C-alpha positions, 0 to 999 in steps of 0.5 A, a space after each residue: 469512459 475516459 480514464 487517464 493513467 497517471 501514477 501518483 506513486 509510480 516511478 515512470 515520471 517521479 523517478 526523474 524527480 530528484 529525491 531529497 529529504 525535505 522538511 515536508 517529507 520528514 513532516 509527512 513521515 512523522 505521521 507514523 508517531 500518531 500510530 505509535 501514540 497508543 503504545 507510547 508507554 510500552 515504547 518508552 519502556 522499551 527505550 529504557 531497556 534499550 538504554 540500560 542494555 546499551 549502557 551495560 555493555 559499555 563496561 565489557 571492554 573495561 572488565 576485559 582490559 582488567 582481566 587481560 592486564 591482571 598480570 601487569 606489574 602496575 595497577 591500572 589508573 582506571 582501577 585506582 580511580 573507579 574500582 570499589 571491588 578488588 579487580 586484581 583477582 581473576 575469579 572476581 573479574 570473570 564473575 563480574 563479566 558473567 554477571 554483566 552478560 546476564 544483566 545485559 541479556 535480560 535487558 536485551 530480552 525485554 527490549 526485543 519483546 517490547 519493541 516487537 509488540 509495539 511494532 506489530 501493533 503499530 503496523 497492524 494499525 497502519 495496515 488497517 488505516 491504509 487499506 481503509 483509506 484505499 477502500 474509501 478513496 474516490 474512483 478518480 484516485 484509482 484512475 490515477 494509480 495502478 493497483 500493483 503499485 498501491 498493493 506494493 506500498 502496503 506490502 513492501 513499504 510496511 515491511 521496510 518500516 517494520 524492520 526499522 521500528 523493530 531492530 534498526 532504530 534500536 541498533 542505531 541508537 545502541 551504536 550511538 551510545 556505544 560510540 559516545 560511551 567509548 569516547 568518554 572512557 577513551 579520554 579517561 584512559 588516555 586523552 592523547 590516544 583518544 584525540 587521535 581516534 576522535 579526530 577520525 570520527 567527524 570526518 567519517 560521520 560527514 562522509 557517512 551522511 553524504 553517502 547515506 543520502 546518495 545511497 538512499 536516493 538509489 534505493 528509493 528509485 530501485 524501490 519504485 521500479 520494484 513497485 512498477 515491476 510488481 504492477 506489470 506482473 499483476 496486470 499480466 496475470 490478471 489479463 493472462 487470457 489476453 496475453 495468450 490470445 494475442 501471443 504477446 508473451 514475448 512483448 510482456 516479458 520484454 516489458 518486465 525485463 526492462 523493469 527488472 534490468 533497471 532494478 538490477 542496474 540501480 541496485 548494482 550501482 547502489 552496491 558499488 557505491 556501498 562497496 566504495 564507502 565500506 572499503 574507504 571506512 575499513 581502510 581508514 579505520 584499520 589504518 587508525 587502529 594500527 597507528 593507535 596500537 603503535 602509539 599505545 605500545 610506545 606509551 607502555 614502554 620505558 622506565 616511566 610508562 604513561 599507560 599500564 598494560 591493563 589500560 592499554 588493553 582497555 583502550 584497544 577493546 574500547 577502540 575496537 568496539 567503537 570502530 565496529 559501531 562507527 562502521 555499522 552506523 552508515 548502513 543503519 542510517 541509510 536504512 532509516 532514510 529508506 524507511 522515511 521514504 517508505 513512510 512518506 509514501 504510506 502517509 501520502 495514501 493515508 493523507 489523501 481525502 477519502 469519499 467520506 471527506 469529499 462527499 459530505 451529504 448527510 441526508 437519508 431521504 426515502 428513496 422510492 426510485 424517482 431519478 432526475 438528471 437536470 441539464 447534467 454536464 460532466 468531464 472526468 477530473 483528469 481531463 476537464 477539457 474533454 466533455 463527456 456529457 453535454 447537458 443531458 436531461 433524464 426523468 425516470 419515474 418509480 418502477 420505470 425501465 430506462 434504456 440507454 443506447 448509443 455508440 461506444 464512448 457516447 456516455 452510457 456507462 458514465 451515466 451509471 457511474 454518476 448514479 452511483 455518485 462515483 464522480 461529482 458533476 460539473 454542472 446541473 443536478 441529479 435528484 433522487 425523489 427530489 433530493 440533490 445527490 450532493 445532499 444524500 449520504 453516499 453509503 445510504 444512497 448506494 445501499 438502494 442501488 445495485 449494478 450488474 456489470 458486463 464484466 462480472 468480478 467475483 471474489 476468491 471464495 465460494 459461490 455462497 460467499 459471492 452471492 452473500 456479498 449483496 447482503 453479508 448477514 443474509 440467512 442461507 435460505 435467502 441466498 438459495 432463494 436468490 440463486 433460484 430467482 437468478 436461474 443459477 440454482 440448477 448449475 450450482 447444485 450440479 457442482 459436487 460441492 454446491 454452494 461451497 464450490 470455489 470460484 477461483 481467482 476473479 471467478 475464473 472457474 465459472 463461465 460468463 453466463 454463470 458469473 452473470 447469474 451469480 451477479 444477478 443473485 447478488 443483486 436480488 439478495 440486495 433487493 435494491 430500489 434502483 437497478 443498473 444493468 450495464 450491458 449485462 448480456 452482451 458477451 453471452 451466447 444465445 442459451 446463456 443470454 436467454 437464462 440471464 435475460 429471464 433472470 433480469 426480467 424477474 429482477 427488474 420487476 418493481 424497481 426503477 431500472 437503467 439498462 445500458 444495452 448493446 443488444 437492442 432486442 433486450 430493450 424493446 419493452 423499456 418504458 423509455 429509450 434514450 439514444 446518446 450521441 457524443 454526450 447528448 441525448 439525440 432521441 428518446 421515446 418508446 421502441 415503436 416511437 423511435 422506429 417511426 422516427 427513423 433516426 439513429 435508433 431505427 438505423 441501429 435496429 436495422 443493422 442488428 436485424 432486430 424484429 421491429 414488432 
């Protein structure tokens, strides 16, 4: 089977593409609002509490200025204009401050709780939808994308979105409100000093946007390389036996080292530019504060001062609060941009067409096991220029056993993939009891098929769980009976925990023969109409092969079976043997007929030393 690895989400090629915040990327990122929609009323209430808590805090510098300036000789002009309460009393101002803190704390509590609930509900829905889309993706999607990168999208990208929805966007809004509110109060207090302060904000805002975009690009590149490094780790741990047997530990480490070195380089570069940006902002802001303090002190001196001490203190408090908010905005803006990139990646997965959308068959005919390939041509989607099957015709009748033999790459496993409707054929037709596969509902079709592959993958869990995978709601008695028919009951009961024995990651705690018999038990439990055996005994020792073959013989009774065989001794009793060579059927017949023909099959039998009779 030909598979071309092309990572849609991976960095190897895309890291060279210039990352821009385009209308298309923003439009894709907006898809997250469809997940927020069910919680829009709670979300709106959270924003109300956010607005109230942010607005309440605006009055803190005002009251602090009054408190610090109470001993002044002249009453504050702001107090004259707005105060409905006598703020010349220290106890009154302190009481108001504590009331303000209490109200602000209450609003903040409700804001945090509501935003957390909305965020977690939204992310739960996104996780479920993203995983659901992945589960129903066509097989070609997984040929193009690495598993490690896909899992990284569901983990690290969602974590990035979680932080933004829960805190960053709220804090960003709060800082904006603080800046705007502070500017308004500064103008009322002293428009002259306010002009000096406000003049620095637009310049820093432009610089913040410029740096934010640049840093976002570096962060996204680092995130892509992080996904690639996760993929390397996952592949290495999955194939750890191959790494050890080929003594390729150093090679794998070097490959991982290159990836993490690139992550380090990008993050250090990002940190350097963040440092330049922060340092620049700090220098400008501290310089502006010194200049404003100098001008403010001059305005409070003389026989007719332009400002009272209380107003000066208020101005400084508002200035400090505004400076702190402005300094926090760029990092938050960059974080929000990073989240937009993460959201775009997730929406790329969610927006992909699933099998349910591409395979639109809706018929549920009675499937008895008659299968026909009519002049089927096929090429894998990623390499349409390389034909894999070149007009093959197969006719399998109910309860017949069809064996497929041939050299590696001849197209045997491709036939099994097409039976399961993993791919659409280029030309011809595949019929199940006279109904075209394109017209049959995919899940209904697959419910009548079962496959026992050469490389059995068991899921982490117990033996019971793995057998029950063939029929999740099966009672325990059926599972035990399936294990017995698969010649698996004896070894299962030899374990101290029996059916509750943990199989380990990918079934690592079981031998190859044991895993094969678990897979056969799973297929027996499913009770399929059509069975596919993909070289199910090729990697087993003689004793395991005997047990597995005996179980397979039981499983094949009363079913249409397609047997992809490497060991020709296992298919001598097949009703029909098809010899595939370079995508074409060059010979077909029974074992005896093909031996008499003295072609490719007879030559293979001779090479393997199989008894002719």
